[in-house]
C-alpha positions, 0 to 999 in steps of 0.5 A: 500500500502506497502512503503519501504525505505532502505539505506546502509552506510559504514562509520566511527563510528562517522559518523554512530553515527551521523546518529543514533543521527538523529534517536534519534532526530526524535524519541524524536521529534515524527517524522523522515525524511529519505533522499532519491534520490526521495525526503525525506520521513517523518513519525510520531512516536507514544508515544509507540513503540516496540524495537527489538535488535538482534546480529548475528554472520555470518561467520566472521561478526557480525551484530547488528540490531535495529528495531522499530515497531508500529501500522500504524495509519491514518497518512500516510507517507508523501513524500516531493518533492525534490525541496521543501525539506530543505537540510543541507549545506554540505561540498563538501566531506561530504555526507548528513546525511540520517536520521533526525528529521522531524523538523530538524531546531532545531536539527542541533546541540546539547550542551553536558555537560561533565567531562573532564580527569582533573575532570573539567566540560566543554561544547561543541556544536556538529553538528549532523554530529559529528563535534564540533562547539564550546567549553567552552574553559575552565574547570569549577570546578562546574557543575553548572558554566559550565551550566551557561556558556552554558546557556549564549552562548545559550541566547547571540549567536542569537544576536551576531554580526560577526566582522572581524579583518583585522589587523595581 
């Protein structure tokens, strides 16, 4: 039985990049979850896949198509009922991202280490929707020190308490 899922999205580059990041997360994890009106569809991806990249010019439009292909195995595509599907908390005006790693509990955000315009190392925590959740707040002259600060946040944040400052 042939199963198909199709989704089309017109959005900003950042929003499209967030969707593609979901594909990358799933490809890395070995399974992808596609969101749909009838409930999510989850499927496994083997270690080896074929990638086809095609750029077409039609009239006044350019089209870039990315296609992944692999042989079907005994593991079928799994349809998850809507009422048991884990959903991301979304802001009112933010559409849900239609593609993510099947085990999305570990892919809501990623740390990025980068060299800023002043040639200093920084880190940021970016949600998969593209929003920056946290930053190092300062630049580091050595990459090692930026990595050390990043690791400190990763280790200490799960146990961090939330306090409220009521004095202005």
